[in-house]
C-alpha positions in Angstrom: 46.1 -79.5 51.3 45.0 -81.5 48.3 47.6 -80.9 45.5 47.3 -81.9 41.8 49.2 -81.5 38.6 46.7 -80.7 35.8 47.8 -81.0 32.2 46.8 -81.8 28.7 49.2 -84.7 28.6 47.9 -88.2 28.9 50.0 -90.1 31.4 49.4 -93.3 29.5 51.6 -92.0 26.6 54.4 -90.4 28.6 57.8 -91.0 27.1 60.7 -92.3 29.0 62.1 -89.4 31.1 58.6 -88.1 31.7 58.3 -86.1 28.5 55.8 -85.8 25.6 56.1 -85.2 21.9 53.5 -82.3 21.9 53.4 -78.5 21.9 54.3 -77.0 25.2 53.7 -73.2 25.0 51.8 -70.4 23.4 54.9 -69.7 21.3 54.4 -73.0 19.5 51.3 -71.7 17.7 52.1 -72.2 14.0 54.5 -75.0 14.5 53.9 -78.6 13.4 53.6 -81.5 15.7 53.2 -85.1 14.4 52.2 -83.6 11.0 49.5 -81.2 12.4 49.9 -77.4 12.7 49.1 -76.0 16.1 46.5 -73.3 15.3 45.6 -70.5 17.5 42.1 -71.9 17.8 43.4 -75.2 19.0 45.7 -73.5 21.5 42.8 -71.3 22.8 40.6 -74.4 23.3 43.2 -76.0 25.5 43.9 -72.7 27.3 40.2 -72.2 28.0 40.0 -75.8 29.4 42.9 -75.0 31.8 41.3 -71.9 33.0 37.8 -73.5 33.4 39.2 -76.4 35.4 41.3 -74.1 37.7 38.3 -71.9 38.3 36.2 -75.0 39.1 38.7 -76.2 41.7 38.7 -72.7 43.3 34.9 -72.5 43.3 34.4 -76.0 44.7 37.0 -75.4 47.4 35.4 -72.0 48.3 38.6 -70.0 47.5 37.6 -66.4 47.4 40.9 -64.7 46.5 44.5 -65.4 45.6 47.6 -63.2 45.9 50.4 -62.7 43.3 53.6 -64.2 44.6 57.1 -64.5 43.0 56.3 -62.2 40.2 58.8 -62.4 37.3 58.1 -59.8 34.6 60.8 -59.4 32.0 59.3 -56.6 29.9 60.1 -52.9 30.6 57.3 -50.6 31.5 54.4 -50.8 33.9 53.8 -54.2 35.5 50.2 -55.3 35.2 50.0 -56.6 38.8 52.3 -55.7 41.8 53.9 -58.4 43.9 51.4 -59.3 46.7 48.3 -58.0 44.8 45.2 -59.7 46.1 43.0 -60.9 43.2 39.4 -62.0 43.5 38.6 -65.3 41.9 37.0 -63.4 39.0 40.3 -61.7 38.2 42.3 -65.0 38.3 41.1 -66.1 34.8 42.7 -63.0 33.2 46.0 -63.4 35.0 46.0 -67.1 34.1 45.7 -66.3 30.4 48.6 -63.9 30.6 50.8 -66.4 32.5 49.9 -69.2 30.1 50.8 -67.0 27.2 54.2 -66.3 28.8 53.7 -62.5 29.3 55.0 -62.9 32.8 55.1 -65.6 35.5 53.9 -65.7 39.1 52.3 -68.0 41.7 48.8 -67.4 42.7 48.4 -68.3 46.4 46.0 -67.9 49.3 45.1 -69.5 52.6 42.7 -72.0 51.0 44.4 -72.7 47.7 46.9 -72.0 45.0 47.6 -72.2 41.3 51.2 -72.6 40.1 52.4 -72.8 36.5 55.4 -74.8 35.4 57.5 -75.3 32.3 55.9 -77.1 29.4 52.3 -76.1 30.1 52.0 -77.8 33.5 49.6 -76.4 36.0 49.6 -77.2 39.7 46.5 -76.7 41.9 46.3 -76.9 45.7 43.0 -76.7 47.6 42.0 -77.2 51.2 39.2 -79.7 50.3 38.7 -82.5 47.8 37.1 -81.3 44.6 35.5 -84.3 42.7 33.4 -82.1 40.5 36.4 -80.2 39.3 38.2 -83.4 38.6 35.3 -84.7 36.6 35.2 -81.5 34.6 38.9 -81.9 33.8 38.2 -85.3 32.3 35.3 -84.0 30.3 37.4 -81.2 28.7 40.3 -83.6 28.0 42.7 -82.7 30.8 44.4 -85.1 33.2 44.6 -84.7 37.0 47.3 -86.4 38.9 48.0 -86.1 42.6 51.3 -84.3 42.9 52.9 -81.7 45.2 53.8 -78.5 43.3 57.5 -78.0 42.8 56.9 -74.3 42.8 56.2 -73.7 46.5 58.2 -70.8 47.9 60.0 -73.2 50.3 61.1 -75.6 47.5 64.6 -74.9 46.1 
């Protein structure tokens, strides 16, 4: 499996300890970072880039579906997706938006690939084959791809 961390963070400006001085979540919309207010439009542009790149990896690796795993839903009421729900790749974009906006958390996993989300707006993608076109798209939309094993595998404690 080819595994990557895909983020908006430029590794060249990583602070000591591996952190960045940037916004890290949807809840930061309206806050100021280095003198600039994070607008919803700016947030949505980055969110769209994440989803586009994830979908490009899935398409290029011929991933047809992913299942909801490790669902964590803190709100009361009906859950939008049950644990184990099988989603077509077309449905994955919607669930990614909800996870990135912190409405709930889950891993999206299948035999040929996965998408995991971490703290601070980190996304981990695993696919069964190399995806140079998806990596090129990431660069074009301002995201950074680093080879890295996801720390969110079910077998990782």
